[in-house]
Structures are given as structure tokens and as C-alpha cells.
Backbone as CSV, one residue per row, in Angstrom:
resi,resn,N_x,N_y,N_z,CA_x,CA_y,CA_z,C_x,C_y,C_z
1,MET,-36.070,-19.814,-6.555,-35.661,-18.565,-5.898,-34.376,-18.035,-6.537
2,THR,-34.346,-16.769,-6.882,-33.242,-16.162,-7.617,-32.270,-15.460,-6.670
3,TYR,-30.965,-15.601,-6.954,-29.960,-14.844,-6.206,-29.757,-13.482,-6.866
4,LYS,-29.811,-12.424,-6.064,-29.531,-11.081,-6.522,-28.148,-10.673,-6.013
5,LEU,-27.393,-10.029,-6.884,-26.001,-9.696,-6.584,-25.884,-8.257,-6.065
6,PHE,-25.189,-8.121,-4.944,-24.927,-6.812,-4.326,-23.418,-6.574,-4.234
7,THR,-23.032,-5.302,-4.298,-21.693,-4.900,-3.890,-21.798,-3.485,-3.326
8,ASP,-20.665,-2.916,-2.933,-20.685,-1.533,-2.462,-19.987,-0.647,-3.486
9,SER,-20.132,0.653,-3.334,-19.662,1.579,-4.364,-18.150,1.654,-4.473
10,SER,-17.429,1.143,-3.487,-15.971,1.136,-3.589,-15.485,0.252,-4.727
11,ALA,-16.340,-0.653,-5.224,-15.971,-1.572,-6.304,-15.758,-0.830,-7.622
12,ASP,-16.274,0.394,-7.727,-16.006,1.272,-8.873,-16.417,0.677,-10.220
13,LEU,-17.466,-0.107,-10.232,-17.935,-0.685,-11.490,-18.696,0.356,-12.303
14,SER,-18.553,0.274,-13.607,-19.238,1.217,-14.492,-20.731,0.910,-14.515
15,SER,-21.507,1.903,-14.940,-22.956,1.714,-15.025,-23.308,0.614,-16.011
16,GLU,-22.496,0.445,-17.062,-22.758,-0.608,-18.050,-22.619,-1.996,-17.423
17,VAL,-21.578,-2.187,-16.621,-21.364,-3.486,-15.971,-22.442,-3.731,-14.921
18,ILE,-22.779,-2.702,-14.164,-23.823,-2.829,-13.141,-25.143,-3.247,-13.769
19,GLU,-25.460,-2.641,-14.889,-26.709,-2.970,-15.580,-26.652,-4.370,-16.179
20,LYS,-25.513,-4.723,-16.781,-25.380,-6.026,-17.435,-25.617,-7.177,-16.459
21,TYR,-25.041,-7.072,-15.266,-25.144,-8.163,-14.295,-26.181,-7.895,-13.208
22,LYS,-26.977,-6.840,-13.409,-28.090,-6.512,-12.496,-27.609,-6.434,-11.041
23,ILE,-26.545,-5.653,-10.837,-25.930,-5.531,-9.523,-26.563,-4.369,-8.757
24,THR,-26.903,-4.615,-7.510,-27.341,-3.533,-6.620,-26.116,-2.993,-5.891
25,VAL,-25.882,-1.698,-6.011,-24.708,-1.067,-5.395,-25.150,-0.232,-4.198
26,VAL,-24.613,-0.565,-3.031,-24.914,0.186,-1.812,-23.757,1.161,-1.587
27,PRO,-24.038,2.456,-1.475,-22.950,3.441,-1.505,-22.263,3.684,-0.167
28,LEU,-20.934,3.785,-0.214,-20.192,4.443,0.855,-20.378,5.941,0.653
29,SER,-20.055,6.707,1.670,-20.220,8.154,1.549,-18.866,8.844,1.534
30,VAL,-18.868,10.056,0.981,-17.677,10.899,1.006,-18.106,12.283,1.476
31,ARG,-17.341,12.830,2.419,-17.701,14.118,3.018,-16.627,15.166,2.704
32,PHE,-17.064,16.242,2.052,-16.221,17.419,1.872,-16.692,18.466,2.872
33,ASP,-15.865,18.749,3.867,-16.244,19.678,4.931,-17.569,19.226,5.556
34,GLU,-18.613,20.031,5.446,-19.881,19.687,6.092,-20.864,18.981,5.157
35,GLU,-20.474,18.794,3.900,-21.378,18.198,2.923,-21.041,16.721,2.714
36,GLU,-22.049,15.869,2.888,-21.863,14.437,2.690,-22.567,14.011,1.407
37,TYR,-21.856,13.194,0.597,-22.384,12.768,-0.692,-22.375,11.241,-0.781
38,PHE,-23.399,10.709,-1.458,-23.497,9.270,-1.663,-23.457,8.890,-3.144
39,ASP,-23.574,9.869,-4.023,-23.744,9.534,-5.437,-22.926,10.416,-6.366
40,LEU,-21.762,10.872,-5.930,-20.913,11.672,-6.806,-20.365,10.820,-7.943
41,THR,-20.426,11.339,-9.163,-19.730,10.682,-10.260,-18.233,10.901,-10.073
42,PRO,-17.387,10.068,-10.711,-15.947,10.305,-10.589,-15.538,11.723,-10.973
43,LYS,-16.094,12.256,-12.065,-15.733,13.617,-12.472,-16.126,14.638,-11.408
44,GLU,-17.334,14.500,-10.859,-17.773,15.413,-9.810,-16.849,15.323,-8.598
45,PHE,-16.455,14.084,-8.267,-15.569,13.901,-7.118,-14.219,14.571,-7.352
46,TYR,-13.587,14.319,-8.495,-12.247,14.869,-8.741,-12.280,16.388,-8.893
47,ASP,-13.357,16.919,-9.429,-13.497,18.375,-9.499,-13.523,18.982,-8.100
48,LYS,-14.254,18.346,-7.182,-14.313,18.832,-5.803,-12.964,18.627,-5.097
49,LEU,-12.335,17.490,-5.367,-11.049,17.202,-4.731,-10.006,18.246,-5.097
50,GLU,-10.014,18.671,-6.339,-9.006,19.617,-6.822,-9.084,20.963,-6.112
51,VAL,-10.274,21.394,-5.745,-10.425,22.720,-5.147,-10.568,22.679,-3.626
52,SER,-10.613,21.479,-3.053,-10.786,21.369,-1.606,-9.470,21.627,-0.873
53,ASP,-9.527,22.396,0.205,-8.326,22.678,1.003,-7.893,21.469,1.829
54,THR,-8.851,20.643,2.193,-8.552,19.459,2.993,-9.056,18.216,2.267
55,LEU,-8.485,17.072,2.635,-8.939,15.832,2.028,-10.353,15.495,2.496
56,PRO,-11.163,14.958,1.618,-12.485,14.481,2.049,-12.345,13.265,2.950
57,ILE,-13.421,12.949,3.641,-13.457,11.779,4.519,-14.450,10.780,3.935
58,THR,-14.000,9.554,3.757,-14.893,8.509,3.260,-15.378,7.658,4.434
59,SER,-16.616,7.204,4.331,-17.216,6.429,5.418,-17.840,5.147,4.885
60,GLN,-17.760,4.107,5.698,-18.311,2.799,5.357,-19.824,2.854,5.179
61,VAL,-20.349,1.864,4.518,-21.807,1.709,4.439,-22.330,1.403,5.834
62,SER,-23.434,2.009,6.210,-24.012,1.754,7.532,-24.835,0.471,7.520
63,PRO,-24.995,-0.179,8.671,-25.887,-1.348,8.733,-27.301,-1.018,8.271
64,GLU,-27.774,0.183,8.607,-29.136,0.580,8.229,-29.303,0.632,6.712
65,SER,-28.273,1.103,6.013,-28.347,1.148,4.549,-28.428,-0.253,3.962
66,PHE,-27.643,-1.171,4.526,-27.719,-2.557,4.062,-29.081,-3.168,4.376
67,ILE,-29.594,-2.918,5.568,-30.884,-3.484,5.952,-31.971,-3.052,4.965
68,THR,-32.004,-1.763,4.663,-33.013,-1.245,3.735,-32.889,-1.894,2.357
69,ALA,-31.638,-1.958,1.842,-31.418,-2.523,0.510,-31.699,-4.018,0.469
70,PHE,-31.235,-4.742,1.505,-31.469,-6.187,1.561,-32.956,-6.511,1.670
71,LYS,-33.651,-5.787,2.533,-35.053,-6.105,2.825,-35.914,-5.970,1.572
72,GLU,-35.606,-4.972,0.769,-36.391,-4.759,-0.452,-36.310,-5.977,-1.374
73,VAL,-35.142,-6.584,-1.450,-34.940,-7.753,-2.310,-35.514,-9.017,-1.669
74,LEU,-35.275,-9.185,-0.374,-35.788,-10.360,0.326,-37.318,-10.409,0.302
75,ASP,-37.942,-9.244,0.424,-39.404,-9.184,0.446,-40.028,-9.628,-0.870
76,LYS,-39.224,-9.644,-1.939,-39.710,-10.101,-3.243,-39.442,-11.593,-3.455
77,GLY,-38.952,-12.245,-2.389,-38.731,-13.678,-2.454,-37.398,-14.098,-3.034
78,ASN,-36.451,-13.176,-3.096,-35.127,-13.482,-3.647,-34.102,-13.705,-2.542
79,LYS,-33.000,-14.363,-2.916,-31.846,-14.486,-2.041,-30.773,-13.503,-2.505
80,ILE,-29.742,-13.323,-1.683,-28.739,-12.289,-1.940,-27.332,-12.863,-1.823
81,ILE,-26.473,-12.458,-2.760,-25.030,-12.631,-2.627,-24.428,-11.232,-2.618
82,CYS,-23.731,-10.902,-1.557,-23.174,-9.549,-1.403,-21.668,-9.633,-1.206
83,VAL,-20.911,-8.991,-2.088,-19.455,-8.955,-1.983,-19.026,-7.524,-1.691
84,THR,-18.218,-7.356,-0.637,-17.851,-6.013,-0.178,-16.345,-5.774,-0.234
85,ILE,-15.968,-4.520,-0.104,-14.576,-4.135,0.099,-13.988,-4.939,1.256
86,GLY,-12.684,-5.229,1.182,-12.036,-6.047,2.196,-12.200,-5.519,3.608
87,ALA,-12.447,-6.423,4.527,-12.679,-6.039,5.923,-11.450,-5.402,6.561
88,ASN,-10.253,-5.682,6.038,-9.048,-5.054,6.578,-8.985,-3.560,6.275
89,ALA,-9.778,-3.132,5.289,-9.723,-1.733,4.861,-10.929,-0.918,5.290
90,SER,-12.039,-1.584,5.581,-13.284,-0.859,5.852,-14.183,-1.691,6.750
91,GLY,-15.052,-0.997,7.490,-16.045,-1.673,8.318,-17.298,-2.065,7.552
92,THR,-17.273,-1.926,6.214,-18.463,-2.200,5.407,-18.908,-3.655,5.513
93,PHE,-17.961,-4.588,5.485,-18.338,-6.004,5.614,-18.987,-6.257,6.968
94,GLN,-18.471,-5.634,8.014,-19.067,-5.785,9.345,-20.477,-5.209,9.361
95,SER,-20.681,-4.091,8.678,-22.031,-3.515,8.594,-22.992,-4.477,7.910
96,ALA,-22.517,-5.120,6.842,-23.359,-6.097,6.143,-23.676,-7.282,7.042
97,THR,-22.703,-7.684,7.861,-22.912,-8.790,8.800,-23.957,-8.425,9.851
98,ILE,-23.871,-7.209,10.367,-24.861,-6.729,11.343,-26.247,-6.703,10.710
99,ALA,-26.318,-6.262,9.460,-27.609,-6.204,8.764,-28.204,-7.598,8.606
100,LYS,-27.374,-8.557,8.218,-27.861,-9.934,8.062,-28.381,-10.482,9.389
101,GLU,-27.629,-10.243,10.457,-28.060,-10.722,11.775,-29.357,-10.047,12.209
102,SER,-29.499,-8.780,11.899,-30.712,-8.046,12.263,-31.929,-8.576,11.517
103,LEU,-31.706,-8.969,10.279,-32.815,-9.486,9.467,-33.111,-10.953,9.763
104,GLU,-32.232,-11.595,10.524,-32.435,-12.980,10.975,-32.780,-13.906,9.810
105,THR,-31.889,-13.912,8.820,-32.124,-14.737,7.638,-30.842,-15.421,7.207
106,GLU,-31.005,-16.600,6.612,-29.883,-17.307,6.001,-29.889,-17.126,4.491
107,ASP,-30.750,-16.251,4.010,-30.869,-16.045,2.566,-29.928,-14.962,2.047
108,ILE,-28.969,-14.556,2.882,-27.952,-13.584,2.478,-26.583,-14.244,2.609
109,ILE,-25.853,-14.313,1.506,-24.483,-14.815,1.495,-23.551,-13.612,1.431
110,LEU,-22.675,-13.470,2.416,-21.745,-12.345,2.461,-20.336,-12.808,2.096
111,ILE,-19.684,-12.040,1.248,-18.327,-12.363,0.814,-17.424,-11.159,1.066
112,ASP,-16.421,-11.344,1.905,-15.379,-10.342,2.117,-14.395,-10.486,0.961
113,SER,-14.339,-9.502,0.078,-13.504,-9.629,-1.124,-12.011,-9.693,-0.814
114,ASN,-11.619,-9.219,0.373,-10.205,-9.120,0.729,-9.452,-8.302,-0.324
115,SER,-10.182,-7.381,-0.941,-9.660,-6.589,-2.045,-10.093,-5.139,-1.895
116,LEU,-9.577,-4.314,-2.787,-9.976,-2.912,-2.860,-10.447,-2.593,-4.267
117,CYS,-11.276,-1.558,-4.367,-11.565,-0.947,-5.644,-12.051,-1.991,-6.657
118,LEU,-11.479,-1.994,-7.839,-11.918,-2.900,-8.897,-11.481,-4.340,-8.672
119,GLY,-10.672,-4.591,-7.624,-10.439,-5.973,-7.205,-11.725,-6.565,-6.660
120,THR,-12.417,-5.788,-5.832,-13.757,-6.176,-5.378,-14.693,-6.277,-6.581
121,GLY,-14.581,-5.303,-7.473,-15.413,-5.312,-8.669,-15.203,-6.544,-9.517
122,MET,-13.969,-7.014,-9.610,-13.694,-8.208,-10.407,-14.414,-9.437,-9.853
123,ILE,-14.391,-9.584,-8.532,-15.095,-10.729,-7.935,-16.593,-10.619,-8.193
124,ALA,-17.128,-9.395,-8.087,-18.551,-9.198,-8.378,-18.866,-9.564,-9.826
125,VAL,-18.008,-9.164,-10.748,-18.215,-9.490,-12.169,-18.183,-10.998,-12.378
126,LYS,-17.224,-11.677,-11.766,-17.129,-13.125,-11.924,-18.371,-13.831,-11.367
127,ILE,-18.877,-13.336,-10.241,-20.116,-13.895,-9.699,-21.271,-13.624,-10.656
128,GLY,-21.330,-12.406,-11.192,-22.370,-12.065,-12.146,-22.340,-12.952,-13.372
129,GLN,-21.157,-13.249,-13.870,-21.022,-14.137,-15.024,-21.550,-15.534,-14.706
130,MET,-21.231,-16.017,-13.515,-21.657,-17.353,-13.126,-23.162,-17.424,-12.901
131,LEU,-23.729,-16.387,-12.290,-25.182,-16.350,-12.116,-25.887,-16.322,-13.467
132,GLU,-25.320,-15.575,-14.387,-25.889,-15.472,-15.739,-25.928,-16.837,-16.421
133,LYS,-24.928,-17.670,-16.129,-24.841,-18.999,-16.743,-25.565,-20.070,-15.932
134,GLY,-26.181,-19.657,-14.815,-26.943,-20.605,-14.015,-26.115,-21.492,-13.105
135,ALA,-24.913,-21.046,-12.744,-24.060,-21.835,-11.854,-24.704,-21.973,-10.483
136,ASP,-24.392,-23.089,-9.802,-24.969,-23.279,-8.471,-24.139,-22.545,-7.422
137,LEU,-24.726,-22.408,-6.241,-24.094,-21.622,-5.187,-22.747,-22.199,-4.783
138,GLU,-22.634,-23.500,-4.719,-21.371,-24.120,-4.302,-20.232,-23.735,-5.239
139,ALA,-20.493,-23.746,-6.542,-19.464,-23.386,-7.516,-19.080,-21.918,-7.374
140,ILE,-20.068,-21.071,-7.145,-19.797,-19.637,-6.972,-18.934,-19.396,-5.741
141,LEU,-19.260,-20.075,-4.655,-18.502,-19.874,-3.417,-17.083,-20.433,-3.530
142,GLN,-16.918,-21.519,-4.282,-15.569,-22.057,-4.508,-14.727,-21.053,-5.297
143,MET,-15.337,-20.467,-6.316,-14.637,-19.445,-7.101,-14.256,-18.256,-6.223
144,ALA,-15.201,-17.796,-5.417,-14.957,-16.635,-4.561,-13.859,-16.928,-3.537
145,GLN,-13.895,-18.113,-2.971,-12.887,-18.476,-1.974,-11.489,-18.443,-2.579
146,TYR,-11.359,-18.907,-3.807,-10.052,-18.892,-4.475,-9.578,-17.454,-4.684
147,HIS,-10.451,-16.613,-5.222,-10.038,-15.265,-5.594,-9.847,-14.346,-4.386
148,THR,-10.554,-14.612,-3.303,-10.385,-13.772,-2.113,-9.152,-14.153,-1.302
149,ASN,-8.471,-15.195,-1.715,-7.257,-15.623,-1.030,-6.039,-14.880,-1.595
150,ASN,-6.185,-13.553,-1.693,-5.098,-12.681,-2.152,-4.607,-13.040,-3.551
151,LYS,-5.521,-13.497,-4.416,-5.127,-13.933,-5.755,-5.324,-12.854,-6.822
152,ILE,-5.954,-11.749,-6.481,-6.154,-10.696,-7.472,-5.079,-9.628,-7.305
153,GLU,-4.266,-9.473,-8.337,-3.249,-8.422,-8.308,-3.923,-7.076,-8.537
154,HIS,-3.597,-6.122,-7.685,-4.032,-4.741,-7.848,-2.756,-3.937,-8.142
155,LEU,-2.520,-3.613,-9.372,-1.292,-2.916,-9.759,-1.634,-1.453,-10.048
156,PHE,-1.198,-0.554,-9.172,-1.533,0.870,-9.252,-0.285,1.701,-9.535
157,CYS,-0.445,2.737,-10.340,0.589,3.768,-10.410,-0.072,5.114,-10.169
158,VAL,0.495,5.879,-9.254,-0.058,7.176,-8.860,0.686,8.277,-9.607
159,ASP,-0.044,9.181,-10.231,0.575,10.224,-11.047,1.038,11.423,-10.234
160,THR,0.318,11.719,-9.151,0.672,12.861,-8.309,0.752,12.436,-6.849
161,LEU,1.703,13.007,-6.130,1.847,12.718,-4.705,1.142,13.758,-3.838
162,LYS,0.467,14.684,-4.476,-0.182,15.783,-3.767,-1.123,15.287,-2.679
163,TYR,-1.939,14.288,-2.996,-2.978,13.872,-2.056,-2.448,12.873,-1.022
164,LEU,-1.466,12.069,-1.411,-0.803,11.215,-0.416,-0.091,12.085,0.619
165,LYS,0.517,13.180,0.146,1.195,14.116,1.057,0.177,14.826,1.950
166,LYS,-0.908,15.289,1.347,-1.926,16.011,2.099,-2.548,15.123,3.179
167,GLY,-2.668,13.828,2.896,-3.263,12.903,3.851,-2.269,12.305,4.834
168,GLY,-1.005,12.732,4.759,0.007,12.223,5.685,0.493,10.831,5.361
169,ARG,0.183,10.324,4.145,0.616,8.978,3.759,2.071,8.957,3.288
170,ILE,2.598,10.151,2.990,3.994,10.257,2.584,4.532,11.577,3.135
171,LYS,5.785,11.582,3.576,6.375,12.799,4.139,6.526,13.865,3.057
172,ALA,6.321,15.102,3.459,6.396,16.213,2.506,7.763,16.276,1.829
173,SER,8.828,16.013,2.583,10.176,16.084,2.008,10.364,15.034,0.921
174,LYS,9.871,13.824,1.161,9.966,12.758,0.151,9.125,13.090,-1.067
175,ALA,7.975,13.681,-0.836,7.094,14.035,-1.939,7.751,15.076,-2.847
176,VAL,8.409,16.050,-2.256,9.072,17.097,-3.035,10.170,16.493,-3.903
177,ILE,10.985,15.625,-3.309,12.081,14.989,-4.058,11.517,14.153,-5.211
178,ALA,10.476,13.390,-4.916,9.870,12.539,-5.941,9.299,13.371,-7.081
179,GLU,8.690,14.490,-6.736,8.107,15.345,-7.767,9.190,15.980,-8.630
180,VAL,10.280,16.396,-8.021,11.392,16.989,-8.769,11.983,15.969,-9.741
181,LEU,12.101,14.730,-9.285,12.691,13.661,-10.109,11.664,12.980,-11.011
182,ASN,10.409,13.440,-10.952,9.333,12.878,-11.775,9.115,11.389,-11.465
183,ILE,9.172,11.043,-10.187,8.991,9.665,-9.752,7.504,9.366,-9.562
184,LYS,7.058,8.243,-10.140,5.679,7.800,-9.988,5.681,6.500,-9.183
185,PRO,5.119,6.520,-7.966,5.121,5.297,-7.154,4.157,4.248,-7.696
186,VAL,4.578,2.997,-7.596,3.731,1.860,-7.963,3.350,1.124,-6.684
187,LEU,2.083,0.818,-6.539,1.562,0.162,-5.349,0.855,-1.131,-5.733
188,VAL,0.844,-2.075,-4.823,0.009,-3.266,-4.946,-0.826,-3.380,-3.675
189,VAL,-1.678,-4.376,-3.628,-2.553,-4.573,-2.474,-2.333,-5.967,-1.913
190,ASP,-2.113,-6.018,-0.612,-1.902,-7.288,0.091,-2.972,-7.403,1.166
191,ASN,-3.898,-8.352,0.980,-4.987,-8.531,1.944,-5.703,-7.214,2.253
192,ALA,-6.066,-6.511,1.183,-6.873,-5.281,1.240,-6.139,-4.075,1.823
193,ILE,-4.812,-4.154,1.891,-4.003,-3.019,2.358,-3.004,-2.648,1.262
194,THR,-2.938,-1.359,0.906,-1.991,-0.928,-0.118,-0.572,-0.917,0.440
195,VAL,0.363,-1.407,-0.377,1.771,-1.444,0.028,2.631,-0.980,-1.153
196,PRO,3.751,-0.291,-0.874,4.643,0.133,-1.952,5.219,-1.077,-2.681
197,PHE,5.388,-0.933,-3.992,5.920,-2.045,-4.783,7.138,-1.628,-5.601
198,GLY,7.069,-0.460,-6.194,8.173,-0.011,-7.031,7.993,1.447,-7.390
199,LYS,8.744,1.881,-8.384,8.611,3.265,-8.838,9.054,3.358,-10.288
200,VAL,8.489,4.341,-10.955,8.788,4.578,-12.356,9.175,6.039,-12.508
201,ARG,10.179,6.297,-13.329,10.587,7.694,-13.544,9.948,8.187,-14.846
202,GLY,8.853,8.891,-14.680,8.148,9.427,-15.839,6.928,8.613,-16.204
203,ARG,5.870,9.305,-16.519,4.593,8.653,-16.841,4.689,7.803,-18.106
204,ASN,5.571,8.190,-19.032,5.667,7.457,-20.286,6.266,6.066,-20.116
205,LYS,6.780,5.760,-18.918,7.359,4.430,-18.674,6.422,3.515,-17.880
206,VAL,5.274,4.024,-17.496,4.370,3.261,-16.632,3.869,1.998,-17.324
207,ILE,3.395,2.125,-18.552,2.794,0.974,-19.228,3.826,-0.121,-19.480
208,SER,5.018,0.237,-19.904,6.041,-0.795,-20.132,6.425,-1.481,-18.828
209,TYR,6.463,-0.733,-17.733,6.734,-1.320,-16.412,5.640,-2.316,-16.053
210,PHE,4.400,-1.899,-16.241,3.266,-2.784,-15.953,3.344,-4.052,-16.799
211,VAL,3.608,-3.888,-18.081,3.638,-5.035,-18.991,4.651,-6.076,-18.532
212,GLU,5.848,-5.630,-18.182,6.882,-6.577,-17.758,6.475,-7.317,-16.488
213,HIS,5.878,-6.597,-15.541,5.440,-7.263,-14.311,4.292,-8.225,-14.594
214,ILE,3.330,-7.788,-15.371,2.166,-8.641,-15.652,2.584,-9.913,-16.385
215,LYS,3.471,-9.809,-17.357,3.901,-10.983,-18.125,4.521,-12.054,-17.230
216,SER,5.191,-11.621,-16.170,5.854,-12.576,-15.278,4.937,-13.096,-14.176
217,ASN,3.752,-12.530,-14.070,2.917,-12.774,-12.891,1.488,-13.163,-13.245
218,PHE,1.198,-13.305,-14.523,-0.171,-13.432,-15.030,-0.559,-14.905,-15.161
219,ASP,-1.706,-15.264,-14.599,-2.203,-16.631,-14.722,-3.123,-16.703,-15.948
220,TYR,-2.587,-17.185,-17.047,-3.334,-17.182,-18.304,-4.551,-18.108,-18.256
221,GLU,-4.524,-19.113,-17.417,-5.654,-20.050,-17.333,-6.802,-19.496,-16.506
222,LYS,-6.514,-18.666,-15.525,-7.544,-18.192,-14.596,-8.175,-16.870,-15.010
223,ASN,-7.579,-16.175,-15.966,-8.063,-14.839,-16.308,-9.044,-14.877,-17.477
224,ASN,-10.333,-14.886,-17.150,-11.339,-14.745,-18.204,-11.807,-13.302,-18.331
225,VAL,-11.377,-12.454,-17.397,-11.658,-11.023,-17.476,-10.544,-10.271,-16.751
226,VAL,-10.092,-9.191,-17.349,-9.099,-8.295,-16.747,-9.736,-6.913,-16.702
227,ILE,-9.443,-6.164,-15.643,-10.014,-4.825,-15.509,-8.902,-3.792,-15.476
228,VAL,-9.059,-2.761,-16.285,-8.142,-1.617,-16.279,-8.875,-0.443,-15.648
229,GLY,-8.265,0.137,-14.624,-8.862,1.274,-13.942,-8.062,2.541,-14.204
230,HIS,-8.746,3.664,-14.212,-8.061,4.946,-14.397,-8.831,6.015,-13.631
231,SER,-8.183,7.141,-13.419,-8.887,8.285,-12.843,-8.657,9.496,-13.737
232,GLN,-9.698,9.852,-14.481,-9.703,11.025,-15.348,-8.700,10.946,-16.495
233,ASP,-8.420,9.739,-16.995,-7.512,9.626,-18.136,-7.833,8.369,-18.942
234,ARG,-8.967,8.366,-19.613,-9.368,7.214,-20.414,-8.381,6.916,-21.551
235,PRO,-7.819,7.908,-22.238,-6.867,7.568,-23.298,-5.663,6.758,-22.802
236,PHE,-5.179,7.068,-21.601,-4.058,6.312,-21.035,-4.489,4.880,-20.737
237,ALA,-5.713,4.719,-20.222,-6.248,3.380,-19.967,-6.381,2.591,-21.264
238,ASP,-6.795,3.255,-22.329,-6.934,2.577,-23.626,-5.577,2.095,-24.149
239,LYS,-4.526,2.864,-23.883,-3.183,2.425,-24.268,-2.786,1.166,-23.491
240,MET,-3.199,1.111,-22.210,-2.914,-0.074,-21.404,-3.677,-1.282,-21.944
241,VAL,-4.898,-1.065,-22.349,-5.694,-2.145,-22.939,-4.988,-2.708,-24.172
242,GLU,-4.518,-1.829,-25.029,-3.826,-2.268,-26.248,-2.558,-3.039,-25.902
243,ALA,-1.824,-2.594,-24.885,-0.606,-3.288,-24.464,-0.923,-4.674,-23.913
244,LEU,-2.040,-4.802,-23.191,-2.442,-6.124,-22.689,-2.685,-7.090,-23.841
245,LYS,-3.257,-6.576,-24.922,-3.565,-7.427,-26.079,-2.311,-7.760,-26.883
246,THR,-1.497,-6.762,-27.167,-0.384,-6.955,-28.099,0.908,-7.415,-27.427
247,GLU,1.136,-6.953,-26.188,2.410,-7.276,-25.540,2.299,-8.391,-24.500
248,VAL,1.186,-8.422,-23.783,0.968,-9.515,-22.821,0.372,-10.721,-23.531
249,GLY,-0.325,-10.474,-24.621,-0.932,-11.563,-25.373,-2.242,-12.057,-24.794
250,TYR,-2.932,-11.175,-24.076,-4.213,-11.550,-23.464,-5.327,-11.386,-24.489
251,GLU,-6.146,-12.440,-24.628,-7.197,-12.445,-25.642,-8.600,-12.440,-25.045
252,GLY,-8.714,-12.354,-23.733,-10.022,-12.400,-23.084,-10.662,-11.030,-22.964
253,GLU,-11.716,-10.966,-22.151,-12.458,-9.720,-21.964,-11.667,-8.730,-21.127
254,ILE,-11.687,-7.475,-21.544,-11.065,-6.396,-20.776,-12.127,-5.338,-20.496
255,ILE,-12.327,-5.049,-19.224,-13.267,-4.007,-18.800,-12.466,-2.776,-18.397
256,VAL,-12.911,-1.620,-18.835,-12.289,-0.354,-18.426,-13.275,0.392,-17.534
257,SER,-12.806,0.845,-16.384,-13.691,1.532,-15.441,-12.929,2.643,-14.745
258,GLU,-13.669,3.639,-14.267,-13.024,4.774,-13.621,-12.993,4.611,-12.104
259,ILE,-11.863,4.920,-11.516,-11.648,4.793,-10.080,-12.286,5.978,-9.366
260,GLY,-13.062,5.695,-8.333,-13.817,6.731,-7.646,-13.192,7.212,-6.354
261,ALA,-14.066,7.621,-5.430,-13.644,8.389,-4.260,-12.818,7.600,-3.254
262,ILE,-13.083,6.329,-3.073,-12.437,5.597,-1.979,-10.933,5.506,-2.195
263,ILE,-10.504,5.200,-3.406,-9.080,5.219,-3.736,-8.642,6.625,-4.130
264,GLY,-9.497,7.323,-4.857,-9.144,8.626,-5.393,-8.855,9.682,-4.343
265,THR,-9.425,9.538,-3.149,-9.169,10.509,-2.087,-7.674,10.664,-1.819
266,HIS,-6.943,9.570,-1.829,-5.509,9.632,-1.536,-4.640,9.568,-2.787
267,ALA,-5.161,8.949,-3.852,-4.350,8.783,-5.051,-4.503,9.932,-6.032
268,GLY,-5.684,10.574,-6.036,-5.896,11.700,-6.925,-6.132,11.287,-8.362
269,PRO,-6.199,12.266,-9.261,-6.388,11.968,-10.682,-5.108,11.426,-11.310
270,GLY,-5.254,10.799,-12.486,-4.092,10.311,-13.221,-3.643,8.910,-12.866
271,VAL,-4.391,8.217,-12.012,-4.025,6.848,-11.630,-4.260,5.892,-12.808
272,LEU,-3.360,4.954,-12.973,-3.575,3.810,-13.869,-3.466,2.554,-13.029
273,ALA,-4.389,1.617,-13.231,-4.380,0.381,-12.446,-4.823,-0.786,-13.318
274,VAL,-4.279,-1.954,-13.032,-4.684,-3.181,-13.717,-4.979,-4.232,-12.659
275,PHE,-6.091,-4.929,-12.857,-6.556,-5.954,-11.919,-6.672,-7.282,-12.674
276,TYR,-6.004,-8.303,-12.161,-5.992,-9.604,-12.843,-5.656,-10.694,-11.840
277,VAL,-5.882,-11.940,-12.218,-5.553,-13.065,-11.347,-4.082,-13.393,-11.536
278,LYS,-3.377,-13.430,-10.424,-1.933,-13.686,-10.496,-1.634,-15.150,-10.213
279,LYS,-0.440,-15.563,-10.594,-0.020,-16.947,-10.376,0.070,-17.253,-8.892
């Protein structure tokens, strides 16, 4: 019996990675005014975000969506490993739990990533790598337990405060001052909740700031894959990739992926993020 790998769309994995590891992605939704979407590409999302008067609303995966997706795989005689966005940030894991209980099966393994965005994606990739190599379930669950224990650093820098201000995540007065001074906030994630970490004055200093933090915090033994995320700025992400190789000295696999609606709703375009296992 084969294990099939599931995640949700908040993981922001590229189509190439999804295809490589044969991942089934169950979508969260994003609503602009009266229109609800399940399959917007990042470009389509950011184009709509730019012209929208109000912030879109993102919604968790419903239990019914999980039931439909799970049942199709179970009916073919397969088992499932499903890793979702952290339960502290979304009800998606709870929806998956309800779906499993409704289907009355033990052939579904649910993993709360305790992460956001490509942090969830990283755990899915690591599971995919292990399944590809024929690892047993116990080894996969041991790996997942380690990484879901707040071990994946999510290092974000936001280029514009427009959407944080619009969503009430930052006071308008602070946003104005930060914009005048060209301040770019740096955020990390603690148990699936974003928290302020630092700030950089000017976009041209973001990569050097990241490099210094990563060098002091990077677990060279545990990182067989690092993920660089961006929103609408692949050239900037490529510069970060080069810095990881030349300045951090990382020689392993680096995946580049675009950040979608779940983070992008509040962070907007121009985000740079790095996801890796920390000490």
C-alpha cells in the first residue's frame, strides 16, 4: 500500500515541486469582495490585490474539501500523509481532522506543520524526499516531529507596509514614519504566528542582514534543502540564492518559490523570505 502526500495551498510550493513529489494540494480560498477564488496564480492574486480597495479575506480548507480529496485516494487503496498550515494560524488542520473522523479510517496521517507558508512546504518536501527513497512511516514521523517543534526558521522581510496598514496590523502613523525612513520590517514565525524580529533601512541591505542572521543560526547538519520565497521579484530571490552559496557556504539544494495569497494578503509584493532548519 502506497502513501500519498497531501498539503494545502498555503504551503506555496511551485508546480515543479508538486509534480516531482506527486503532492496533492487542497486549496484554501481567497475572497475579493463577492468573488471567491481557489486557484489564483501568485501573479493573478497580486494584480487583484493592487487594485482592490479592501484587503481580501482568506479562508481555511473546509472539511468537505478534504473528504472529497481524501476519499478519491483512499478508494484506490492508498494511504495518506497530510501536512497542513499550523493550527495556531488556521482551522485547516482541524478541518482535516474532522474529515479523517468522518471517513472513519486510520489510513490518514495528519501532521500539523506548526509553520506558515514555505515552512509548511519544507516539511512536505522533506516527506516527499523520504517517500521517494522508500523510508518507513516511523522515520518520516520522527523527522516531522523534529521539524514541527519550531525548528524551521521563517525569515521574512516586507517591502511595503501598505497592506499591513490596510489590515490594521500596524498603525497608520508608524507606517508613514517607516515609509519616510525607508524602513523594511523583518519578521520571523514562532509556533505558526508571525512576530517582529528586526528592521532594515533600505531594500539593498536586506540580503546582507539575512546572511548575518543565517550564518549565526544555521544548522549545517540538518539542512539538506533550503527554500527561498519571494513575491513578484524573482531576481531578488536569485541574489539571495547566490548569497546562500557564496556567503553562508551552503552547498545543498535550494528551492525558489513564489509566496501566494495567505501571506501575500498582508505582506504584499516585494517580500523576500528564507526557510531553513535553525540550531
